[in-house]
PDB file of N, CA, C and O in Angstrom, chain B, residues numbered from 101:
ATOM      1  N   MET B 101      13.855 -35.838  21.238  1.00  0.00           N
ATOM      2  CA  MET B 101      12.412 -34.557  21.106  1.00  0.00           C
ATOM      3  C   MET B 101      13.001 -33.240  20.867  1.00  0.00           C
ATOM      4  O   MET B 101      12.610 -32.541  19.932  1.00  0.00           O
ATOM      5  N   THR B 102      14.131 -32.786  21.851  1.00  0.00           N
ATOM      6  CA  THR B 102      14.678 -31.458  21.743  1.00  0.00           C
ATOM      7  C   THR B 102      14.962 -31.080  20.189  1.00  0.00           C
ATOM      8  O   THR B 102      14.623 -30.184  19.415  1.00  0.00           O
ATOM      9  N   SER B 103      15.797 -32.290  20.153  1.00  0.00           N
ATOM     10  CA  SER B 103      16.597 -32.044  18.357  1.00  0.00           C
ATOM     11  C   SER B 103      15.259 -31.815  17.420  1.00  0.00           C
ATOM     12  O   SER B 103      15.195 -30.828  16.686  1.00  0.00           O
ATOM     13  N   TRP B 104      14.371 -32.624  17.477  1.00  0.00           N
ATOM     14  CA  TRP B 104      13.356 -32.494  16.781  1.00  0.00           C
ATOM     15  C   TRP B 104      12.418 -31.097  16.518  1.00  0.00           C
ATOM     16  O   TRP B 104      11.727 -30.822  15.538  1.00  0.00           O
ATOM     17  N   LEU B 105      12.616 -30.449  17.559  1.00  0.00           N
ATOM     18  CA  LEU B 105      11.973 -29.279  17.895  1.00  0.00           C
ATOM     19  C   LEU B 105      12.595 -28.125  17.186  1.00  0.00           C
ATOM     20  O   LEU B 105      12.020 -27.485  16.306  1.00  0.00           O
ATOM     21  N   HIS B 106      14.004 -27.854  17.691  1.00  0.00           N
ATOM     22  CA  HIS B 106      14.867 -26.911  17.590  1.00  0.00           C
ATOM     23  C   HIS B 106      15.011 -27.522  15.605  1.00  0.00           C
ATOM     24  O   HIS B 106      14.623 -26.643  14.835  1.00  0.00           O
ATOM     25  N   SER B 107      15.280 -28.244  15.222  1.00  0.00           N
ATOM     26  CA  SER B 107      15.165 -28.514  13.564  1.00  0.00           C
ATOM     27  C   SER B 107      13.554 -28.044  12.935  1.00  0.00           C
ATOM     28  O   SER B 107      13.279 -27.431  11.903  1.00  0.00           O
ATOM     29  N   THR B 108      12.921 -28.439  13.694  1.00  0.00           N
ATOM     30  CA  THR B 108      11.051 -27.610  13.286  1.00  0.00           C
ATOM     31  C   THR B 108      11.482 -25.922  13.538  1.00  0.00           C
ATOM     32  O   THR B 108      10.899 -25.130  12.798  1.00  0.00           O
ATOM     33  N   ILE B 109      12.204 -25.503  14.271  1.00  0.00           N
ATOM     34  CA  ILE B 109      11.652 -23.781  14.180  1.00  0.00           C
ATOM     35  C   ILE B 109      12.973 -23.627  13.186  1.00  0.00           C
ATOM     36  O   ILE B 109      13.042 -22.808  12.270  1.00  0.00           O
ATOM     37  N   ILE B 110      13.878 -24.458  13.503  1.00  0.00           N
ATOM     38  CA  ILE B 110      15.038 -23.885  11.738  1.00  0.00           C
ATOM     39  C   ILE B 110      14.120 -23.598  10.715  1.00  0.00           C
ATOM     40  O   ILE B 110      13.558 -22.569  10.343  1.00  0.00           O
ATOM     41  N   ALA B 111      14.112 -25.066  10.265  1.00  0.00           N
ATOM     42  CA  ALA B 111      13.318 -25.360   8.998  1.00  0.00           C
ATOM     43  C   ALA B 111      12.211 -24.018   8.561  1.00  0.00           C
ATOM     44  O   ALA B 111      12.012 -23.476   7.474  1.00  0.00           O
ATOM     45  N   THR B 112      11.594 -23.767   9.986  1.00  0.00           N
ATOM     46  CA  THR B 112      10.439 -22.808   9.809  1.00  0.00           C
ATOM     47  C   THR B 112      10.925 -21.619   9.434  1.00  0.00           C
ATOM     48  O   THR B 112      10.514 -21.231   8.340  1.00  0.00           O
ATOM     49  N   SER B 113      11.749 -20.847  10.058  1.00  0.00           N
ATOM     50  CA  SER B 113      12.647 -20.065   9.797  1.00  0.00           C
ATOM     51  C   SER B 113      13.321 -19.383   8.478  1.00  0.00           C
ATOM     52  O   SER B 113      13.259 -18.328   7.847  1.00  0.00           O
ATOM     53  N   ILE B 114      13.994 -20.618   8.450  1.00  0.00           N
ATOM     54  CA  ILE B 114      14.607 -20.579   6.886  1.00  0.00           C
ATOM     55  C   ILE B 114      13.557 -20.563   5.690  1.00  0.00           C
ATOM     56  O   ILE B 114      13.804 -19.879   4.697  1.00  0.00           O
ATOM     57  N   ALA B 115      12.231 -21.413   5.788  1.00  0.00           N
ATOM     58  CA  ALA B 115      11.041 -21.050   5.489  1.00  0.00           C
ATOM     59  C   ALA B 115      10.747 -19.909   4.807  1.00  0.00           C
ATOM     60  O   ALA B 115      10.614 -19.856   3.584  1.00  0.00           O
ATOM     61  N   ALA B 116      10.615 -18.773   5.745  1.00  0.00           N
ATOM     62  CA  ALA B 116      10.106 -17.418   6.277  1.00  0.00           C
ATOM     63  C   ALA B 116      11.119 -17.010   5.678  1.00  0.00           C
ATOM     64  O   ALA B 116      10.496 -16.061   5.203  1.00  0.00           O
ATOM     65  N   CYS B 117      12.121 -16.872   5.272  1.00  0.00           N
ATOM     66  CA  CYS B 117      13.104 -16.137   4.895  1.00  0.00           C
ATOM     67  C   CYS B 117      13.090 -16.058   3.648  1.00  0.00           C
ATOM     68  O   CYS B 117      13.349 -15.013   3.052  1.00  0.00           O
ATOM     69  N   ALA B 118      12.758 -17.256   3.029  1.00  0.00           N
ATOM     70  CA  ALA B 118      12.983 -17.262   1.721  1.00  0.00           C
ATOM     71  C   ALA B 118      11.589 -17.084   1.195  1.00  0.00           C
ATOM     72  O   ALA B 118      11.472 -16.868  -0.012  1.00  0.00           O
ATOM     73  N   ALA B 119      10.227 -17.167   2.153  1.00  0.00           N
ATOM     74  CA  ALA B 119       9.075 -15.964   1.630  1.00  0.00           C
ATOM     75  C   ALA B 119       9.165 -14.740   1.358  1.00  0.00           C
ATOM     76  O   ALA B 119       8.708 -14.163   0.371  1.00  0.00           O
ATOM     77  N   VAL B 120       9.932 -14.184   2.479  1.00  0.00           N
ATOM     78  CA  VAL B 120       9.972 -12.826   2.304  1.00  0.00           C
ATOM     79  C   VAL B 120      10.962 -12.446   1.329  1.00  0.00           C
ATOM     80  O   VAL B 120      10.913 -11.370   0.733  1.00  0.00           O
ATOM     81  N   GLY B 121      12.102 -13.545   1.109  1.00  0.00           N
ATOM     82  CA  GLY B 121      12.646 -12.658  -0.271  1.00  0.00           C
ATOM     83  C   GLY B 121      12.132 -12.773  -1.065  1.00  0.00           C
ATOM     84  O   GLY B 121      12.297 -11.839  -1.850  1.00  0.00           O
ATOM     85  N   PHE B 122      11.349 -13.655  -1.455  1.00  0.00           N
ATOM     86  CA  PHE B 122      10.505 -13.800  -2.615  1.00  0.00           C
ATOM     87  C   PHE B 122       9.772 -12.886  -3.214  1.00  0.00           C
ATOM     88  O   PHE B 122       9.801 -12.382  -4.337  1.00  0.00           O
ATOM     89  N   ALA B 123       8.766 -12.687  -1.800  1.00  0.00           N
ATOM     90  CA  ALA B 123       7.750 -11.618  -1.700  1.00  0.00           C
ATOM     91  C   ALA B 123       8.458 -10.187  -1.843  1.00  0.00           C
ATOM     92  O   ALA B 123       7.742  -9.407  -2.472  1.00  0.00           O
ATOM     93  N   SER B 124       9.670  -9.641  -1.426  1.00  0.00           N
ATOM     94  CA  SER B 124      10.095  -8.198  -1.771  1.00  0.00           C
ATOM     95  C   SER B 124      10.884  -8.696  -3.225  1.00  0.00           C
ATOM     96  O   SER B 124      11.134  -7.707  -3.914  1.00  0.00           O
ATOM     97  N   ALA B 125      11.238  -9.706  -3.721  1.00  0.00           N
ATOM     98  CA  ALA B 125      11.316  -9.381  -4.901  1.00  0.00           C
ATOM     99  C   ALA B 125      10.994  -9.460  -6.106  1.00  0.00           C
ATOM    100  O   ALA B 125      11.606  -9.026  -7.082  1.00  0.00           O
ATOM    101  N   SER B 126       9.561 -10.283  -6.040  1.00  0.00           N
ATOM    102  CA  SER B 126       8.382  -9.732  -6.517  1.00  0.00           C
ATOM    103  C   SER B 126       7.784  -8.105  -6.858  1.00  0.00           C
ATOM    104  O   SER B 126       6.913  -7.627  -7.584  1.00  0.00           O
ATOM    105  N   ILE B 127       8.545  -7.716  -6.125  1.00  0.00           N
ATOM    106  CA  ILE B 127       7.784  -6.078  -6.359  1.00  0.00           C
ATOM    107  C   ILE B 127       8.758  -5.313  -7.149  1.00  0.00           C
ATOM    108  O   ILE B 127       8.627  -4.164  -7.572  1.00  0.00           O
ATOM    109  N   TYR B 128       9.528  -5.931  -7.255  1.00  0.00           N
ATOM    110  CA  TYR B 128      10.802  -5.274  -8.761  1.00  0.00           C
ATOM    111  C   TYR B 128      10.637  -5.929  -9.976  1.00  0.00           C
ATOM    112  O   TYR B 128      10.405  -7.113 -10.218  1.00  0.00           O
ATOM    113  N   SER B 129      10.804  -4.908 -10.742  1.00  0.00           N
ATOM    114  CA  SER B 129      10.938  -5.302 -12.565  1.00  0.00           C
ATOM    115  C   SER B 129      11.702  -4.434 -12.691  1.00  0.00           C
ATOM    116  O   SER B 129      11.567  -3.265 -12.327  1.00  0.00           O
ATOM    117  N   ASP B 130      12.975  -5.139 -13.457  1.00  0.00           N
ATOM    118  CA  ASP B 130      13.841  -4.198 -13.841  1.00  0.00           C
ATOM    119  C   ASP B 130      14.649  -3.306 -13.282  1.00  0.00           C
ATOM    120  O   ASP B 130      15.175  -2.333 -13.824  1.00  0.00           O
ATOM    121  N   GLY B 131      14.767  -3.806 -11.747  1.00  0.00           N
ATOM    122  CA  GLY B 131      15.275  -2.942 -11.073  1.00  0.00           C
ATOM    123  C   GLY B 131      14.453  -1.558 -10.475  1.00  0.00           C
ATOM    124  O   GLY B 131      14.965  -0.740  -9.712  1.00  0.00           O
ATOM    125  N   VAL B 132      13.534  -1.519 -10.825  1.00  0.00           N
ATOM    126  CA  VAL B 132      13.068  -0.137 -10.407  1.00  0.00           C
ATOM    127  C   VAL B 132      11.615  -0.736  -9.623  1.00  0.00           C
ATOM    128  O   VAL B 132      11.132  -1.685 -10.241  1.00  0.00           O
ATOM    129  N   ALA B 133      10.896  -0.360  -8.445  1.00  0.00           N
ATOM    130  CA  ALA B 133       9.994  -0.676  -7.697  1.00  0.00           C
ATOM    131  C   ALA B 133       8.690  -0.151  -9.012  1.00  0.00           C
ATOM    132  O   ALA B 133       8.545   0.882  -9.664  1.00  0.00           O
ATOM    133  N   ASP B 134       8.068  -1.219  -8.953  1.00  0.00           N
ATOM    134  CA  ASP B 134       6.869  -0.638  -9.824  1.00  0.00           C
ATOM    135  C   ASP B 134       5.405  -0.373  -9.081  1.00  0.00           C
ATOM    136  O   ASP B 134       4.411  -1.088  -9.211  1.00  0.00           O
ATOM    137  N   THR B 135       5.498   0.669  -8.378  1.00  0.00           N
ATOM    138  CA  THR B 135       4.503   0.809  -7.407  1.00  0.00           C
ATOM    139  C   THR B 135       3.684   2.122  -8.209  1.00  0.00           C
ATOM    140  O   THR B 135       4.376   2.528  -9.142  1.00  0.00           O
ATOM    141  N   ALA B 136       2.431   2.844  -8.069  1.00  0.00           N
ATOM    142  CA  ALA B 136       1.788   3.962  -8.414  1.00  0.00           C
ATOM    143  C   ALA B 136       2.275   5.206  -8.194  1.00  0.00           C
ATOM    144  O   ALA B 136       2.804   5.233  -7.082  1.00  0.00           O
ATOM    145  N   ALA B 137       2.336   6.266  -8.761  1.00  0.00           N
ATOM    146  CA  ALA B 137       3.116   7.398  -8.568  1.00  0.00           C
ATOM    147  C   ALA B 137       2.011   8.042  -7.502  1.00  0.00           C
ATOM    148  O   ALA B 137       0.860   7.616  -7.398  1.00  0.00           O
ATOM    149  N   LYS B 138       2.516   9.049  -6.793  1.00  0.00           N
ATOM    150  CA  LYS B 138       1.710   9.548  -5.501  1.00  0.00           C
ATOM    151  C   LYS B 138       0.708  10.594  -6.698  1.00  0.00           C
ATOM    152  O   LYS B 138       1.021  11.312  -7.648  1.00  0.00           O
ATOM    153  N   ALA B 139      -0.150  10.345  -6.272  1.00  0.00           N
ATOM    154  CA  ALA B 139      -1.401  11.356  -7.338  1.00  0.00           C
ATOM    155  C   ALA B 139      -2.402  11.564  -6.579  1.00  0.00           C
ATOM    156  O   ALA B 139      -2.338  11.574  -5.349  1.00  0.00           O
ATOM    157  N   ASP B 140      -3.409  11.747  -7.244  1.00  0.00           N
ATOM    158  CA  ASP B 140      -4.741  11.773  -6.964  1.00  0.00           C
ATOM    159  C   ASP B 140      -5.427  10.820  -7.652  1.00  0.00           C
ATOM    160  O   ASP B 140      -5.544  11.133  -8.837  1.00  0.00           O
ATOM    161  N   ARG B 141      -5.834   9.969  -7.421  1.00  0.00           N
ATOM    162  CA  ARG B 141      -6.125   8.333  -8.267  1.00  0.00           C
ATOM    163  C   ARG B 141      -8.105   8.607  -8.306  1.00  0.00           C
ATOM    164  O   ARG B 141      -8.757   8.103  -9.221  1.00  0.00           O
ATOM    165  N   LEU B 142      -8.649   9.272  -7.420  1.00  0.00           N
ATOM    166  CA  LEU B 142     -10.134   9.095  -7.556  1.00  0.00           C
ATOM    167  C   LEU B 142     -10.393   9.404  -9.144  1.00  0.00           C
ATOM    168  O   LEU B 142      -9.444   9.681  -9.878  1.00  0.00           O
ATOM    169  N   PRO B 143     -11.792   9.336  -9.646  1.00  0.00           N
ATOM    170  CA  PRO B 143     -12.016   9.357 -11.027  1.00  0.00           C
ATOM    171  C   PRO B 143     -12.577  10.480 -10.907  1.00  0.00           C
ATOM    172  O   PRO B 143     -13.097  10.811  -9.841  1.00  0.00           O
ATOM    173  N   MET B 144     -12.567  11.486 -12.292  1.00  0.00           N
ATOM    174  CA  MET B 144     -13.329  12.656 -11.896  1.00  0.00           C
ATOM    175  C   MET B 144     -14.278  12.488 -13.102  1.00  0.00           C
ATOM    176  O   MET B 144     -14.121  12.230 -14.295  1.00  0.00           O
ATOM    177  N   VAL B 145     -15.428  12.766 -12.219  1.00  0.00           N
ATOM    178  CA  VAL B 145     -17.488  12.452 -12.605  1.00  0.00           C
ATOM    179  C   VAL B 145     -17.471  14.452 -12.924  1.00  0.00           C
ATOM    180  O   VAL B 145     -17.020  15.283 -12.136  1.00  0.00           O
ATOM    181  N   GLY B 146     -18.007  14.691 -14.078  1.00  0.00           N
ATOM    182  CA  GLY B 146     -18.729  16.103 -13.823  1.00  0.00           C
ATOM    183  C   GLY B 146     -17.896  17.001 -14.407  1.00  0.00           C
ATOM    184  O   GLY B 146     -17.109  16.533 -15.231  1.00  0.00           O
ATOM    185  N   ASP B 147     -17.857  18.325 -14.169  1.00  0.00           N
ATOM    186  CA  ASP B 147     -16.611  19.373 -14.552  1.00  0.00           C
ATOM    187  C   ASP B 147     -15.117  19.049 -14.062  1.00  0.00           C
ATOM    188  O   ASP B 147     -14.750  18.926 -12.893  1.00  0.00           O
ATOM    189  N   THR B 148     -14.458  18.957 -15.047  1.00  0.00           N
ATOM    190  CA  THR B 148     -13.267  19.039 -14.726  1.00  0.00           C
ATOM    191  C   THR B 148     -12.463  20.114 -14.898  1.00  0.00           C
ATOM    192  O   THR B 148     -11.314  20.114 -14.456  1.00  0.00           O
ATOM    193  N   LYS B 149     -12.939  21.057 -15.504  1.00  0.00           N
ATOM    194  CA  LYS B 149     -12.604  22.661 -15.184  1.00  0.00           C
ATOM    195  C   LYS B 149     -12.201  23.147 -14.707  1.00  0.00           C
ATOM    196  O   LYS B 149     -11.263  23.859 -15.064  1.00  0.00           O
ATOM    197  N   ILE B 150     -12.858  23.032 -13.114  1.00  0.00           N
ATOM    198  CA  ILE B 150     -12.607  23.210 -11.578  1.00  0.00           C
ATOM    199  C   ILE B 150     -11.597  22.227 -10.996  1.00  0.00           C
ATOM    200  O   ILE B 150     -11.368  21.043 -11.238  1.00  0.00           O
ATOM    201  N   ASP B 151     -11.072  23.106 -10.152  1.00  0.00           N
ATOM    202  CA  ASP B 151      -9.519  22.506  -9.317  1.00  0.00           C
ATOM    203  C   ASP B 151     -10.147  21.661  -8.019  1.00  0.00           C
ATOM    204  O   ASP B 151     -11.105  21.937  -7.297  1.00  0.00           O
ATOM    205  N   TYR B 152      -9.413  20.750  -8.010  1.00  0.00           N
ATOM    206  CA  TYR B 152     -10.538  19.987  -6.820  1.00  0.00           C
ATOM    207  C   TYR B 152      -9.184  19.802  -6.053  1.00  0.00           C
ATOM    208  O   TYR B 152      -8.012  19.944  -6.404  1.00  0.00           O
ATOM    209  N   ARG B 153      -9.978  19.308  -4.484  1.00  0.00           N
ATOM    210  CA  ARG B 153      -8.490  18.940  -3.566  1.00  0.00           C
ATOM    211  C   ARG B 153      -9.286  17.302  -3.158  1.00  0.00           C
ATOM    212  O   ARG B 153     -10.268  16.880  -3.768  1.00  0.00           O
ATOM    213  N   THR B 154      -8.891  16.878  -2.501  1.00  0.00           N
ATOM    214  CA  THR B 154      -9.231  15.646  -1.796  1.00  0.00           C
ATOM    215  C   THR B 154      -9.054  15.918  -0.277  1.00  0.00           C
ATOM    216  O   THR B 154      -7.959  16.229   0.191  1.00  0.00           O
ATOM    217  N   VAL B 155     -10.062  15.802   0.394  1.00  0.00           N
ATOM    218  CA  VAL B 155      -9.561  15.898   1.986  1.00  0.00           C
ATOM    219  C   VAL B 155     -10.065  14.329   2.662  1.00  0.00           C
ATOM    220  O   VAL B 155     -11.185  13.817   2.658  1.00  0.00           O
ATOM    221  N   GLU B 156      -9.229  14.002   3.023  1.00  0.00           N
ATOM    222  CA  GLU B 156      -8.979  12.595   3.930  1.00  0.00           C
ATOM    223  C   GLU B 156     -10.013  12.695   5.491  1.00  0.00           C
ATOM    224  O   GLU B 156      -9.584  13.620   6.181  1.00  0.00           O
ATOM    225  N   THR B 157     -10.688  12.291   5.863  1.00  0.00           N
ATOM    226  CA  THR B 157     -11.105  12.669   6.942  1.00  0.00           C
ATOM    227  C   THR B 157     -11.225  10.954   7.657  1.00  0.00           C
ATOM    228  O   THR B 157     -11.799  10.122   6.955  1.00  0.00           O
ATOM    229  N   ARG B 158     -10.633  10.472   9.129  1.00  0.00           N
ATOM    230  CA  ARG B 158     -10.357   9.696   9.478  1.00  0.00           C
ATOM    231  C   ARG B 158     -11.169   9.643  10.653  1.00  0.00           C
ATOM    232  O   ARG B 158     -11.377  10.623  11.368  1.00  0.00           O
ATOM    233  N   PHE B 159     -11.825   8.010  10.938  1.00  0.00           N
ATOM    234  CA  PHE B 159     -12.224   7.428  11.973  1.00  0.00           C
ATOM    235  C   PHE B 159     -11.400   6.232  12.431  1.00  0.00           C
ATOM    236  O   PHE B 159     -10.420   5.860  11.787  1.00  0.00           O
ATOM    237  N   ASP B 160     -11.885   5.514  13.771  1.00  0.00           N
ATOM    238  CA  ASP B 160     -11.240   4.396  13.748  1.00  0.00           C
ATOM    239  C   ASP B 160     -11.663   3.240  12.931  1.00  0.00           C
ATOM    240  O   ASP B 160     -12.822   2.870  12.743  1.00  0.00           O
ATOM    241  N   GLY B 161     -10.614   2.737  12.486  1.00  0.00           N
ATOM    242  CA  GLY B 161     -10.994   1.848  11.603  1.00  0.00           C
ATOM    243  C   GLY B 161     -11.059   2.069  10.297  1.00  0.00           C
ATOM    244  O   GLY B 161     -10.451   1.283   9.570  1.00  0.00           O
ATOM    245  N   MET B 162     -11.778   3.136   9.720  1.00  0.00           N
ATOM    246  CA  MET B 162     -12.164   3.973   8.350  1.00  0.00           C
ATOM    247  C   MET B 162     -11.778   5.077   8.008  1.00  0.00           C
ATOM    248  O   MET B 162     -11.447   5.909   8.852  1.00  0.00           O
ATOM    249  N   SER B 163     -11.731   5.356   6.523  1.00  0.00           N
ATOM    250  CA  SER B 163     -11.189   6.875   6.522  1.00  0.00           C
ATOM    251  C   SER B 163     -11.891   6.784   4.731  1.00  0.00           C
ATOM    252  O   SER B 163     -12.045   5.980   3.811  1.00  0.00           O
ATOM    253  N   VAL B 164     -12.131   8.197   5.088  1.00  0.00           N
ATOM    254  CA  VAL B 164     -13.421   8.828   3.674  1.00  0.00           C
ATOM    255  C   VAL B 164     -12.627   9.671   3.384  1.00  0.00           C
ATOM    256  O   VAL B 164     -11.956  10.404   4.110  1.00  0.00           O
ATOM    257  N   LEU B 165     -12.714   9.543   1.753  1.00  0.00           N
ATOM    258  CA  LEU B 165     -12.335  10.712   1.105  1.00  0.00           C
ATOM    259  C   LEU B 165     -13.287  11.631   0.412  1.00  0.00           C
ATOM    260  O   LEU B 165     -14.220  11.238  -0.288  1.00  0.00           O
ATOM    261  N   THR B 166     -12.993  12.878   0.650  1.00  0.00           N
ATOM    262  CA  THR B 166     -14.195  13.603  -0.127  1.00  0.00           C
ATOM    263  C   THR B 166     -13.194  14.677  -1.337  1.00  0.00           C
ATOM    264  O   THR B 166     -11.975  14.810  -1.225  1.00  0.00           O
ATOM    265  N   ARG B 167     -13.626  15.021  -1.905  1.00  0.00           N
ATOM    266  CA  ARG B 167     -13.641  15.754  -3.573  1.00  0.00           C
ATOM    267  C   ARG B 167     -14.050  16.680  -2.848  1.00  0.00           C
ATOM    268  O   ARG B 167     -14.760  16.385  -1.887  1.00  0.00           O
ATOM    269  N   LEU B 168     -13.623  18.436  -3.182  1.00  0.00           N
ATOM    270  CA  LEU B 168     -13.951  19.448  -2.522  1.00  0.00           C
ATOM    271  C   LEU B 168     -13.496  20.572  -4.037  1.00  0.00           C
ATOM    272  O   LEU B 168     -12.478  20.506  -4.726  1.00  0.00           O
ATOM    273  N   PRO B 169     -14.422  21.327  -4.137  1.00  0.00           N
ATOM    274  CA  PRO B 169     -13.546  22.444  -5.193  1.00  0.00           C
ATOM    275  C   PRO B 169     -13.330  23.416  -3.922  1.00  0.00           C
ATOM    276  O   PRO B 169     -13.801  23.800  -2.852  1.00  0.00           O
ATOM    277  N   VAL B 170     -11.613  23.594  -5.399  1.00  0.00           N
ATOM    278  CA  VAL B 170     -10.396  24.656  -4.319  1.00  0.00           C
ATOM    279  C   VAL B 170     -11.428  25.657  -3.610  1.00  0.00           C
ATOM    280  O   VAL B 170     -11.427  25.480  -2.391  1.00  0.00           O
ATOM    281  N   THR B 171     -12.218  26.555  -3.994  1.00  0.00           N
ATOM    282  CA  THR B 171     -13.089  27.428  -3.283  1.00  0.00           C
ATOM    283  C   THR B 171     -13.126  27.044  -1.834  1.00  0.00           C
ATOM    284  O   THR B 171     -12.618  27.490  -0.805  1.00  0.00           O
ATOM    285  N   ALA B 172     -13.953  26.006  -2.155  1.00  0.00           N
ATOM    286  CA  ALA B 172     -14.306  25.476  -0.615  1.00  0.00           C
ATOM    287  C   ALA B 172     -13.253  24.767   0.615  1.00  0.00           C
ATOM    288  O   ALA B 172     -13.433  24.288   1.735  1.00  0.00           O
ATOM    289  N   VAL B 173     -12.438  24.928  -0.008  1.00  0.00           N
ATOM    290  CA  VAL B 173     -11.149  24.529   0.688  1.00  0.00           C
ATOM    291  C   VAL B 173     -10.573  25.519   1.279  1.00  0.00           C
ATOM    292  O   VAL B 173     -10.056  25.470   2.395  1.00  0.00           O
ATOM    293  N   ASN B 174     -10.645  26.628   0.435  1.00  0.00           N
ATOM    294  CA  ASN B 174      -9.790  28.170   0.793  1.00  0.00           C
ATOM    295  C   ASN B 174     -10.727  28.336   2.011  1.00  0.00           C
ATOM    296  O   ASN B 174     -10.620  29.320   2.743  1.00  0.00           O
TER     297      ASN B 174
END
């Protein structure tokens, strides 16, 4: 019984290591991480001539993003 339990633990550990390896390898394409650039990704609707800033307000389990004109932020 003990050898069966240890064999199961070792097999599970090997499977978990392989899953982590596949997951980490899947985020790379051509050796470069395929992630989004750090930029403001909210769509602009309305007047795009005004400079806007995004303000994040955090609550327990929730984050609210608000887009404000620069004059309102200062």
